[in-house]
C-alpha positions in Angstrom: -36.0 10.3 5.6 -34.3 7.8 3.6 -30.7 6.9 4.5 -28.4 7.5 1.6 -24.9 6.0 1.0 -21.9 7.6 -0.7 -19.4 5.3 -2.0 -16.2 6.6 -3.2 -12.8 5.4 -4.4 -11.7 4.4 -1.0 -14.3 1.6 -1.2 -12.6 0.0 -4.3 -9.5 -1.1 -2.3 -11.6 -3.0 0.1 -13.7 -4.4 -2.7 -10.5 -5.6 -4.4 -9.0 -7.1 -1.1 -12.4 -8.9 -0.6 -12.5 -10.5 -4.0 -8.8 -11.5 -3.5 -9.6 -13.1 -0.1 -12.6 -14.9 -1.8 -10.3 -16.0 -4.8 -13.0 -14.7 -7.0 -10.7 -14.0 -9.9 -13.5 -13.4 -12.5 -15.2 -10.8 -10.5 -11.8 -9.2 -9.5 -10.8 -9.0 -13.3 -14.2 -7.4 -13.9 -13.7 -4.8 -11.2 -10.1 -3.8 -11.9 -10.8 -1.3 -14.7 -13.5 0.3 -12.6 -11.1 0.7 -9.7 -8.4 2.0 -11.9 -10.7 4.6 -13.3 -11.6 5.8 -9.8 -7.9 6.1 -8.8 -7.8 9.8 -9.2 -9.8 10.2 -6.0 -7.5 8.0 -3.9 -3.7 7.9 -4.3 -3.4 4.4 -2.6 -5.9 2.8 -5.1 -3.5 2.4 -7.9 -1.0 0.2 -5.8 -4.0 -1.9 -4.5 -5.1 -2.4 -8.1 -1.5 -3.3 -9.2 -1.3 -5.9 -6.4 -4.7 -7.3 -7.3 -3.6 -7.5 -11.0 -0.4 -9.3 -9.9 -2.4 -11.8 -7.8 -4.6 -12.4 -10.8 -1.5 -13.2 -12.7 -0.3 -15.6 -10.0 -3.7 -17.3 -10.0 -3.4 -17.7 -13.8 0.3 -18.9 -13.4 1.5 -15.9 -15.6 4.6 -15.3 -13.5 6.1 -12.7 -15.7 2.9 -10.5 -15.7 2.4 -11.0 -12.0 5.9 -9.9 -11.1 5.7 -6.9 -13.2 2.3 -5.9 -11.6 3.6 -6.7 -8.0 6.8 -4.8 -8.4 4.7 -1.7 -9.7 2.5 -2.1 -6.6 5.4 -2.2 -4.3 7.0 0.9 -5.9 3.6 2.7 -5.5 3.3 1.8 -1.8 6.9 2.9 -1.4 6.3 6.2 -3.0 3.3 6.8 -0.7 5.2 5.7 2.4 2.8 2.7 2.9 5.6 0.6 4.3 3.7 -2.3 5.7 2.0 -3.0 2.4 5.4 -2.7 0.7 7.0 -5.2 3.1 4.2 -7.7 2.4 4.8 -7.3 -1.3 8.5 -7.9 -0.8 7.8 -11.2 0.9 5.3 -12.1 -2.0 7.9 -11.2 -4.6 10.6 -13.2 -2.8 8.6 -16.3 -3.3 8.6 -15.8 -7.2 11.7 -13.8 -7.8 15.1 -15.3 -8.8 17.2 -16.5 -5.8 19.7 -13.6 -5.9 16.7 -11.1 -5.4 15.0 -13.2 -2.7 17.5 -12.5 0.0 17.4 -8.8 -0.5 13.6 -8.8 -0.6 13.3 -10.7 2.6 15.8 -8.6 4.4 14.0 -5.5 3.3 10.7 -6.8 4.6 12.4 -7.9 7.9 13.8 -4.5 8.5 10.4 -2.8 7.9 8.6 -5.3 10.2 11.2 -4.8 12.9 10.9 -1.0 12.7 7.0 -1.4 12.9 7.1 -3.9 15.7 5.3 -6.4 13.6 6.6 -9.4 15.6 4.7 -12.2 13.9 5.6 -11.0 10.4 9.2 -10.5 11.5 9.4 -14.0 12.9 8.0 -15.6 9.7 10.5 -13.7 7.5 13.5 -14.6 9.7 12.5 -18.3 9.3 12.4 -17.7 5.6 15.8 -16.1 5.6 17.4 -19.2 7.1 16.0 -21.3 4.4 16.6 -19.3 1.2 16.1 -22.0 -1.5 18.3 -22.3 -4.6 15.3 -22.1 -7.0 12.2 -19.7 -6.8 9.2 -21.2 -5.2 7.2 -20.7 -8.5 8.9 -21.5 -11.7 8.6 -19.1 -14.6 
């Protein structure tokens, strides 16, 4: 008997995350439309695709497009109650948003990490909160 494999939409999130980790931006760009097309089978796939699109924007130094996609991803994770992913996106957005937004984003991430008991993440954000810069890390 030949072993068969079934691949569904849940696998696209892992594929996107792997391509991000490898910084394989060309292949990520190629796979994003396929992942989005499969999103009807997995509610979390769209926010993962939005985050991937945002990271593509950052890699291309297109801060405006990146910010839009990352905000959309965070909103999607918030709607689904995927709070850890949302907190991580708050941290990332804090590095590219204007200073007046940065403080709020970091505080929001810190509250989530504290509630989840994510001690290393909370410690990192607390350090960031003590050194909120006047200018965003990445210029637009």
